[in-house]
C-alpha positions in Angstrom: -28.8 240.2 138.7 -28.2 237.5 141.2 -25.8 234.6 140.7 -28.7 232.2 140.2 -30.2 234.5 137.5 -26.8 234.9 135.8 -26.4 231.1 135.7 -29.9 230.7 134.3 -29.1 233.3 131.6 -25.9 231.6 130.6 -27.6 228.2 130.6 -30.4 229.6 128.4 -27.9 231.1 125.9 -25.9 227.8 125.9 -29.0 225.7 125.2 -30.2 228.0 122.5 -26.9 228.4 120.7 -26.1 224.7 120.9 -29.4 224.0 119.2 -28.6 226.6 116.5 -25.1 225.1 115.9 -26.5 221.5 115.7 -29.7 222.1 113.8 -29.1 225.2 111.7 -25.4 226.1 111.2 -24.3 222.5 110.5 -20.9 222.5 108.7 -21.3 226.1 107.5 -18.7 227.5 109.9 -16.1 224.8 109.0 -16.6 225.3 105.2 -16.6 229.0 105.5 -13.4 229.5 107.3 -11.2 226.3 107.4 -8.1 226.9 105.3 -7.9 230.7 105.8 -5.3 230.1 108.6 -2.1 229.2 106.8 1.6 228.5 107.7 4.3 229.2 105.1 5.8 226.0 103.6 8.0 226.8 100.6 8.3 228.6 97.2 7.8 227.4 93.7 7.7 229.1 90.3 4.6 230.9 89.3 2.2 228.9 87.0 -0.8 230.4 85.0 -3.8 230.4 87.3 -1.9 231.0 90.5 -3.2 233.7 92.8 -1.1 236.7 92.1 -1.5 237.7 95.8 0.8 234.8 96.6 3.7 236.1 94.6 6.9 236.7 96.6 8.1 239.9 95.0 11.5 239.9 96.7 12.4 236.5 95.3 10.8 237.3 92.0 13.0 240.4 91.7 16.2 238.6 92.8 15.8 235.6 90.4 14.2 237.4 87.5 11.2 235.2 87.2 8.0 235.0 89.3 7.8 232.8 92.4 4.8 232.2 94.6 4.6 231.2 98.2 3.0 227.9 99.2 1.1 227.5 102.4 0.1 224.6 104.6 -3.4 224.7 106.1 -3.4 225.0 109.8 -5.2 222.2 111.6 -6.4 224.6 114.2 -7.8 228.1 113.9 -8.1 231.0 116.4 -11.3 232.8 116.6 -11.5 236.2 118.2 -14.9 237.7 119.2 -14.5 241.5 119.4 -17.7 242.8 121.0 -18.7 246.5 121.4 -20.1 247.0 124.9 -20.3 250.8 124.8 -23.4 252.6 126.1 -25.3 252.4 122.8 -25.3 248.6 123.0 -27.7 248.8 126.0 -30.6 249.8 123.7 -33.2 247.3 122.4 -36.5 248.1 120.7 -37.6 244.5 120.8 -37.3 242.1 123.7 -33.5 242.2 124.0 -30.7 244.8 123.9 -28.1 244.9 121.3 -25.6 243.6 123.8 -27.7 240.6 124.5 -28.2 240.1 120.7 -24.4 240.3 120.3 -23.8 237.8 123.1 -26.1 235.3 121.5 -24.5 235.7 118.1 -21.0 235.5 119.6 -21.9 232.5 121.6 -23.2 230.7 118.5 -19.9 231.4 116.8 -17.9 230.3 119.8 -19.9 227.0 120.0 -19.3 226.4 116.3 -15.6 227.0 116.8 -15.4 224.8 119.8 -17.2 222.0 118.0 -14.6 222.4 115.3 -11.7 222.1 117.8 -10.7 225.8 117.4 -9.5 228.2 120.1 -11.7 231.2 121.0 -10.7 234.5 122.5 -12.9 237.5 123.6 -12.3 241.2 123.5 -14.8 243.6 125.1 -14.3 247.2 124.2 -15.7 250.7 124.6 -13.4 253.6 123.9 -10.8 251.5 125.6 -10.1 247.8 125.9 -12.3 246.7 128.7 -11.4 242.9 128.8 -9.3 240.5 126.9 -9.6 236.7 127.4 -6.8 234.9 125.6 -7.8 232.0 123.2 -8.5 228.7 124.7 -10.6 225.6 124.2 -13.2 223.8 126.2 -16.8 224.1 127.3 -15.9 225.8 130.6 -13.9 228.5 128.7 -16.9 229.1 126.3 -19.3 229.4 129.2 -17.0 232.0 130.8 -17.0 234.0 127.6 -20.8 234.0 127.6 -20.9 235.2 131.2 -18.5 238.0 130.4 -20.4 239.1 127.3 -23.7 239.2 129.3 -22.5 240.7 132.6 -19.1 242.4 132.4 -19.6 246.0 133.7 -17.7 248.4 131.3 -15.9 251.3 132.8 -16.4 253.7 129.9 -19.4 254.6 127.7 -17.8 255.7 124.4 -16.7 253.7 121.3 -13.2 253.4 119.8 -13.1 250.6 117.2 -9.7 251.5 115.9 -8.1 251.2 119.3 -9.7 247.8 119.8 -8.3 246.6 116.5 -4.9 248.1 117.2 -4.8 246.1 120.4 -5.6 242.9 118.6 -2.9 243.5 116.0 -0.5 243.9 118.9 -1.4 240.8 120.9 -2.2 238.3 118.2 1.0 236.7 116.9 -0.7 234.3 114.4 -3.4 234.8 111.8 -6.9 234.6 113.3 -10.5 235.0 112.4 -11.8 238.2 113.9 -15.5 238.8 114.3 -16.2 242.4 115.0 -19.7 242.9 116.6 -20.7 246.5 116.8 -23.5 248.9 115.9 -20.9 251.4 114.3 -22.4 254.2 116.4 -19.4 256.1 117.7 -19.1 258.3 120.7 -20.0 261.2 118.5 -22.8 259.3 116.8 -24.9 257.1 119.1 -27.9 258.6 120.9 -31.0 257.3 122.6 -34.3 259.0 122.3 -36.5 258.6 125.3 -40.2 259.0 124.7 -43.0 259.8 127.1 -43.7 256.7 129.2 -40.1 255.6 129.4 -39.7 254.0 126.0 -36.3 254.6 124.3 -35.3 254.8 120.7 -31.6 254.8 119.6 -30.5 256.9 116.7 -27.3 258.2 115.4 -26.6 261.6 117.0 -29.0 264.3 115.9 -27.1 267.5 115.7 -29.1 270.6 115.3 -29.0 270.2 111.5 -29.8 266.5 111.8 -26.5 265.7 110.1 -25.1 262.4 111.1 -21.4 261.6 110.9 -20.0 258.5 109.3 -17.3 256.2 110.7 -14.0 258.0 110.9 -11.2 257.3 108.4 -9.1 256.0 111.2 -11.6 253.2 111.8 -11.8 252.2 108.2 -8.0 252.4 107.8 -7.5 250.2 110.9 -10.1 247.7 109.6 -8.2 247.4 106.3 -4.9 247.0 108.1 -6.3 244.3 110.4 -7.8 242.5 107.4 -4.4 242.2 105.8 -3.1 240.4 108.9 -6.2 238.4 109.9 -9.6 237.4 108.4 -11.9 240.1 109.6 -15.7 239.8 109.5 -17.8 242.8 110.5 -21.2 241.9 112.0 -23.1 245.2 112.1 -25.8 245.0 114.8 -28.7 247.2 113.6 -31.9 248.0 115.4 -34.7 249.2 113.0 -35.5 252.1 115.3 -32.1 253.5 114.4 -33.4 254.2 110.9 -37.0 255.4 111.5 -38.2 258.1 113.9 -41.7 257.4 115.2 -44.4 260.1 115.4 -44.2 260.7 119.1 -44.6 264.5 119.3 -42.0 266.5 121.2 -39.2 264.2 122.2 -35.9 264.7 124.0 -32.9 263.1 122.5 -30.1 261.9 124.8 -26.7 260.8 123.5 -26.2 257.4 125.2 -22.4 257.9 125.3 -22.0 261.6 126.1 -25.3 262.5 127.8 -26.0 265.4 125.5 -29.7 266.4 125.2 -31.7 267.7 122.2 -35.4 268.4 121.8 -37.2 268.0 118.5 -40.8 267.7 117.2 -41.1 264.2 115.7 -44.7 264.9 114.8 -43.4 266.9 111.9 -43.2 264.7 108.8 -40.3 266.8 107.5 -38.3 265.9 110.6 -39.0 262.2 110.3 -38.3 262.2 106.6 -35.0 264.0 107.1 -34.1 261.6 109.9 -34.8 258.5 107.7 -32.9 260.0 104.7 -29.8 260.9 106.7 -29.7 257.5 108.4 -30.0 255.8 105.0 -27.1 257.9 103.8 -25.1 257.1 106.8 -25.6 253.4 106.3 -24.8 253.7 102.6 -21.6 255.6 103.3 -20.6 253.0 105.9 -21.3 250.1 103.5 -19.2 251.8 100.8 -16.3 252.4 103.1 -16.3 248.8 104.3 -16.5 247.4 100.8 -13.4 249.4 99.9 -11.5 247.8 102.7 -12.3 244.3 101.4 -13.7 243.3 104.8 -16.7 241.0 104.7 -19.7 242.7 106.3 -23.0 241.4 107.4 -25.8 243.6 108.8 -27.9 241.7 111.4 -31.2 243.2 112.6 -32.1 242.8 116.2 -35.7 242.0 115.4 -35.0 239.1 113.0 -33.5 235.6 113.5 -29.7 235.7 112.8 -28.9 232.0 112.3 -30.3 231.7 108.8 -28.5 234.9 107.7 -25.2 233.7 109.1 -25.6 230.3 107.5 -26.2 231.9 104.1 -23.2 234.2 104.7 -20.9 231.2 105.3 -22.3 229.5 102.2 -21.4 232.5 100.1 -17.9 232.6 101.5 -17.5 228.9 100.8 -18.7 229.5 97.2 -16.1 232.3 96.8 -13.3 230.1 98.1 -14.2 227.3 95.7 -14.4 229.7 92.8 
């Protein structure tokens, strides 16, 4: 891509996301997250109705009666966009890849944060941290983040979510909102099926038994740990072709992150049914694991508009906070 084409792509994303922020998102971002960044202010005795999670157990034990911590709302939040740019993100069954889809979502969140006066940081990762841009404000900064999300060339092809989260836990000194944008297809899970004629279909890895692994325990544990330190939101980028194998006859499966090849007969209904069932199970297992961590998770389909889904998600968060 030439410099001119890159600038046109960035400008196109900026115009589209600005429109989404102004016309669709409205105040959803502000109401969904403002107040989650807190500074400790003082202690007071526990009163019925107080959040038990705010109890200071050390002081309570020392004084023999319950005390809770009081916090002061931060005027400014830090938003971190943690974007998976591994090899599986290069797939797209519609008119854009998952990486382009992630860039547009992340840009919308960045524009919303900038409009609210918040700082925005960017982390691009594969199976290592590829790029970290510290939190800053300003239109020029946001446009740089969009450029990096669209065009940064990753060195590696695999995926290591836990390492990316561990890095954030090390470099972020204050509580932040962390948006994790990933397809949850790990180095031992993401594959691309190339059909005759050059079309490609991503799937989770098809082992010889068609058994698909779920996210590792280390990923789930790291997510839970990060969510205790920050406000983590998982945006699961899902392409419908990852859940349904088309009837395309004999096909060759290639793991996008390891290059491993596998042939199978997709014309057989039993193969397609097994593929769909295993993928449905994989997604159910992933959802269950994420629910147990307490991390808010939203699955966004690459073939559907994401802004209304995000807006509804923010409204639900606002309702929970008020409740």
